GUTI-736173 format. One record per residue: residue in three letters; x, y, z of N, C-alpha, C in turn. Coordinates in steps of 0.001 Angstrom, whole numbers, plus 500000, padded with zeros to 6 digits. Example, Ala and Ser with C-alpha at 12.3 -4.5 7.8 and 13.67 -1.06 7.14 Angstrom:
<pts>
ala_513190_494310_507800_512300_495500_507800_513200_496700_507800
ser_512850_497750_507080_513670_498940_507140_512900_500030_507870
</pts>
This chain:
<pts>
leu_924749_432889_924364_924482_431555_924872_924348_430556_923726
ser_924864_430927_922593_924792_430083_921416_925824_428960_921491
gly_925435_427772_921015_926367_426652_920901_926885_426126_922222
arg_926089_426145_923272_926527_425703_924601_925989_424326_924982
tyr_925343_423646_924066_924760_422322_924311_923702_422340_925412
phe_922989_423474_925572_921907_423529_926542_920802_422586_926094
thr_920202_421888_927035_919102_420973_926751_917860_421423_927510
gly_916751_420791_927228_915502_421116_927906_914698_422133_927124
thr_913842_422837_927838_912947_423806_927201_913447_425225_927459
ile_912964_426154_926665_913282_427569_926885_912440_428031_928075
pro_913061_428584_929104_912303_429013_930289_911287_430101_929947
thr_910064_429937_930423_909020_430941_930191_909358_432252_930893
glu_910208_432192_931930_910582_433386_932685_911324_434411_931834
tyr_911894_433999_930711_912567_434956_929835_911606_436045_929374
gly_910325_435732_929289_909333_436725_928896_909188_437848_929904
leu_909687_437644_931128_909613_438675_932169_910728_439712_932029
ile_911750_439414_931249_912882_440329_931075_912532_441276_929924
thr_911605_442167_930173_911044_442996_929103_912049_443980_928510
thr_913177_444202_929164_914203_445093_928624_915248_444329_927809
leu_915067_443040_927647_916020_442227_926889_916061_442706_925443
val_917265_442939_924942_917432_443475_923596_917729_442366_922588
ala_918444_441319_923006_918800_440232_922091_918696_438901_922822
leu_918155_437921_922140_918051_436566_922676_918675_435629_921652
asp_919831_435045_922005_920522_434125_921100_920736_432798_921800
leu_919858_431859_921517_919950_430498_922045_920173_429518_920895
ser_920718_430001_919797_920899_429164_918619_921955_428087_918855
asp_921894_427037_918036_922877_425947_918049_923015_425286_919412
asn_921891_424962_920028_921864_424209_921280_921044_422945_921046
leu_920598_422331_922106_919781_421118_922014_918438_421334_922703
leu_917899_422538_922564_916630_422876_923206_915476_422195_922480
thr_914495_421741_923235_913356_421003_922677_912047_421647_923101
ser_910969_421138_922557_909607_421518_922894_909179_422777_922143
val_908152_423433_922653_907572_424595_921983_908310_425866_922402
ile_908194_426896_921584_908714_428213_921955_907656_428853_922851
pro_908035_429281_924057_907034_429828_924985_906363_431082_924439
thr_905053_431179_924640_904307_432356_924202_904773_433602_924944
glu_905320_433438_926159_905776_434565_926966_906889_435361_926281
leu_907612_434737_925345_908660_435467_924634_908074_436587_923776
gly_906780_436529_923518_906112_437597_922788_906067_438896_923572
asp_906337_438844_924884_906358_440047_925715_907683_440804_925599
leu_908643_440254_924875_909962_440887_924727_909923_441935_923604
thr_909119_442935_923783_908904_443930_922733_910113_444830_922500
ala_911065_444883_923440_912272_445693_923255_913331_444934_922456
ala_913123_443642_922249_914135_442821_921572_914245_443196_920102
ser_915483_443309_919654_915727_443587_918242_916385_442394_917555
ser_916610_441300_918313_917241_440118_917732_916741_438861_918434
phe_916210_437930_917650_915792_436611_918133_916554_435564_917334
gln_917419_434817_918004_918198_433771_917350_917900_432454_918076
leu_917026_431661_917513_916649_430386_918108_916873_429223_917145
glu_917536_429481_916011_917695_428451_914994_918619_427331_915483
ser_918528_426198_914793_919372_425024_915033_919232_424481_916450
asn_918001_424225_916829_917672_423516_918056_916740_422373_917648
met_915909_421922_918540_914915_420896_918215_913536_421387_918647
leu_913241_422640_918310_911973_423250_918685_910885_422801_917718
cys_909664_422680_918240_908577_422130_917431_907282_422882_917701
ala_906210_422399_917122_904857_422971_917220_904790_424290_916447
gln_903696_424989_916616_903480_426244_915886_904211_427387_916583
leu_904654_428361_915807_905234_429572_916361_904099_430364_917008
pro_904219_430706_918288_903134_431432_918966_902801_432737_918242
thr_901525_433075_918225_901083_434281_917525_901728_435537_918101
gln_902033_435522_919413_902691_436671_920032_904056_436922_919388
leu_904759_435842_919036_906067_435978_918390_905925_436287_916911
gln_904872_435804_916302_904645_436121_914892_904518_437631_914716
ala_903866_438279_915675_903704_439735_915600_905059_440433_915705
leu_905931_439943_916578_907256_440544_916712_908098_440321_915458
ser_907954_439137_914853_908769_438825_913673_908399_439692_912480
ala_907202_440254_912493_906751_441083_911381_907359_442491_911416
arg_907946_442874_912547_908551_444213_912645_909831_444258_911813
asp_910052_445336_911116_911251_445506_910286_912519_445603_911115
ser_912409_446076_912344_913591_446326_913164_914105_445078_913889
val_913476_443929_913684_913864_442714_914408_914648_441774_913502
glu_915855_441399_913955_916649_440369_913274_916084_439028_913723
trp_915646_438222_912794_914854_437034_913107_915480_435786_912502
ala_915875_434825_913330_916376_433545_912844_915850_432469_913787
val_914682_431937_913452_914016_430997_914345_913718_429673_913658
ala_913206_429693_912454_912696_428481_911816_913796_427527_911352
ala_914913_428041_910875_915963_427185_910303_916513_426224_911352
gly_916579_424953_910985_917138_423951_911877_916218_423520_912995
asn_914954_423889_912939_913954_423459_913910_912838_422742_913167
ser_911872_422240_913900_910740_421540_913291_909442_422269_913592
leu_909463_423579_913420_908256_424359_913689_907153_423934_912736
gly_905950_423874_913268_904810_423455_912460_904546_421958_912532
thr_905403_421210_913227_905195_419769_913386_904944_419459_914857
pro_904238_418355_915142_903995_417994_916541_905310_417687_917262
cys_905337_418007_918535_906506_417684_919350_906465_416204_919708
leu_907531_415517_919448_907645_414104_919770_908727_413912_920819
pro_908566_412912_921678_909651_412654_922633_910902_412207_921884
leu_912033_412750_922264_913290_412427_921609_914151_411555_922512
pro_914876_410617_921929_915801_409831_922751_916947_410724_923205
pro_917598_410369_924298_918730_411173_924754_919816_411238_923682
thr_920392_412405_923535_921451_412611_922554_922795_412568_923262
pro_923688_411662_922833_925009_411660_923472_925741_412952_923152
gly_926482_413424_924096_927220_414657_923888_927938_415067_925144
pro_928283_416338_925254_929063_416807_926390_928336_416713_927718
thr_927002_416438_927694_926260_416340_928946_926146_414897_929433
asp_926803_413947_928772_926741_412553_929215_927156_412450_930678
gly_926458_411606_931416_926790_411398_932810_926061_412347_933755
leu_925342_413356_933220_924584_414269_934058_923176_413731_934224
asn_922573_414005_935345_921228_413521_935625_920223_414647_935470
tyr_919097_414332_934813_918023_415300_934627_916749_414762_935263
asp_915830_415665_935611_914556_415224_936158_913719_414566_935067
asp_912522_414112_935432_911674_413362_934501_911277_414178_933273
asn_911184_415501_933400_910835_416342_932259_912038_416633_931372
gly_913232_416390_931887_914441_416623_931116_914890_418072_931092
asp_914287_418938_931936_914672_420344_931878_915348_420856_933145
his_915602_419999_934121_916315_420389_935333_917499_419467_935534
leu_918664_420060_935732_919858_419299_936037_919806_418940_937509
ile_920002_417667_937828_919920_417205_939206_921327_416902_939706
ala_921652_417488_940864_922951_417230_941465_922991_415780_941951
pro_924156_415136_941904_924252_413764_942406_923873_413721_943873
ser_923158_412685_944267_922746_412589_945663_923942_412212_946519
ser_923943_412734_947727_925042_412445_948640_924667_411282_949530
thr_925610_410829_950303_925358_409704_951199_924607_410148_952444
ser_924388_411464_952614_923707_411957_953805_922201_411756_953740
gly_921671_411352_952587_920249_411122_952457_919468_412392_952148
val_920136_413511_951899_919470_414770_951568_918963_414683_950129
asp_917769_415221_949897_917217_415205_948543_918124_415972_947591
ser_918170_415513_946356_918965_416188_945334_918318_417525_944987
ser_919143_418495_944641_918618_419786_944205_918695_419854_942693
ser_917932_420767_942115_917972_420918_940664_918143_422389_940322
val_918750_422660_939189_919025_424012_938745_918541_424141_937306
thr_917753_425166_937036_917294_425390_935664_918268_426302_934937
phe_918166_426316_933637_919006_427170_932799_918814_428634_933183
gly_917573_429029_933457_917285_430409_933846_917956_430785_935160
glu_917992_429836_936124_918659_430096_937396_920162_430259_937208
val_920749_429453_936338_922176_429580_936046_922453_430946_935445
leu_921599_431382_934529_921756_432690_933903_921644_433810_934938
ala_920700_433690_935867_920523_434713_936901_921744_434775_937815
ile_922282_433635_938203_923465_433598_939070_924661_434221_938362
ala_924841_433888_937092_925956_434453_936332_925818_435967_936215
ser_924597_436460_935983_924365_437901_935868_924686_438620_937172
cys_924277_438044_938304_924568_438651_939609_926063_438659_939879
ser_926759_437614_939509_928210_437547_939711_928915_438628_938908
ile_928493_438828_937681_929094_439868_936840_928819_441247_937436
ala_927602_441481_937901_927255_442777_938491_928098_443046_939738
ala_928320_442036_940561_929140_442202_941767_930586_442522_941394
ala_931117_441862_940396_932497_442121_939966_932643_443552_939444
val_931654_444028_938700_931695_445405_938182_931636_446402_939340
ala_930812_446131_940351_930707_447030_941507_932035_447097_942259
val_932697_445974_942471_933992_445959_943161_935023_446736_942351
ala_935037_446549_941049_935987_447270_940194_935718_448774_940244
ala_934464_449185_940277_934125_450604_940334_934603_451230_941639
val_934437_450541_942757_934906_451051_944051_936430_451146_944046
ala_937095_450116_943544_938558_450130_943486_939046_451288_942615
phe_938382_451532_941494_938773_452630_940605_938565_453977_941289
arg_937472_454107_942009_937141_455383_942656_938143_455740_943746
tyr_938689_454777_944476_939609_455021_945582_941061_454696_945211
arg_941376_454691_943939_942706_454285_943490_943817_455200_943980
lys_943567_456513_944093_944604_457442_944538_944976_457198_945998
gln_943988_456972_946855_944285_456698_948254_945073_455400_948393
ala_944701_454398_947593_945414_453127_947669_946867_453297_947247
ala_947111_454078_946212_948482_454320_945761_949264_455072_946823
ala_948654_456053_947484_949329_456809_948536_949691_455909_949711
leu_948814_454993_950053_949102_454075_951148_950295_453191_950836
leu_950370_452766_949604_951487_451905_949226_952814_452649_949252
arg_952787_453957_949018_954016_454758_949025_954326_455312_950406
phe_953470_455110_951385_953616_455681_952716_953803_457199_952639
gly_952898_457841_951896_952948_459294_951739_952453_459983_952991
glu_951720_461058_952819_951204_461806_953958_950336_460915_954812
gly_950374_461142_956094_949579_460337_957010_950377_459206_957635
his_951636_459022_957257_952475_457982_957844_953115_458547_959104
his_952907_457878_960214_953431_458345_961506_954273_457252_962126
his_955195_457691_962959_956053_456731_963649_956326_457260_965048
asp_956096_456421_966016_956564_456763_967350_957362_455567_967863
asp_957797_455608_969077_958686_454557_969585_958043_453179_969596
glu_956719_453119_969725_956074_451822_969869_955363_451340_968605
thr_954888_452258_967767_954000_451847_966693_954291_452600_965406
asp_954207_451906_964309_954211_452505_962977_952768_452452_962498
tyr_952160_453563_962143_950770_453508_961705_950502_454564_960655
ile_949361_454378_959962_948946_455275_958892_947548_455782_959220
glu_947359_457106_959151_946021_457660_959284_945340_457538_957929
leu_944147_457068_957910_943459_456803_956653_942095_457453_956682
ser_941800_458218_955662_940437_458703_955454_940114_458459_953999
met_939053_457760_953747_938662_457397_952374_937754_458493_951836
val_938277_459242_950883_937517_460301_950212_937544_459979_948722
pro_936413_459948_948070_936400_459610_946625_937252_460576_945837
asp_937930_460040_944786_938717_460866_943874_937786_461769_943079
asp_938222_462916_942748_937408_463822_941919_937624_463572_940473
</pts>
């Protein structure tokens, strides 16, 4: 997720993904403090948060993780850690024309003429949707791979192809390939 021009804050919910091995949010436009919840990512072996606009002190929970020899750590470079967080003016860039809520961390869909309230989507929600989509695609590919022999037989009209005066039909039984 590096270099994607993400704006707003790092979602605290990332701390709930305790099996996360690598977190790379470098080279974005993320602001505010680094959430203390990221200290719960004890399985992580790589933290890449450099080149954003992060500020304030590094949470002690993360300081403990950074002290481990097995962790690749790139957080301080290109950030303002150790300084107070100040409100920043909007930065022109690829997100021009998009609407954000008052906190600047939720993308707001344009309102329609129907009078329905606008919805908002957080970066974490986008990540969750993308992850579910990938998992569904892998599941479909696995099923297709498992039944590939039957599909090939159907295309060749092999065994199970019957013909009578009124109907051409194929008997089909789906049995997983061995």
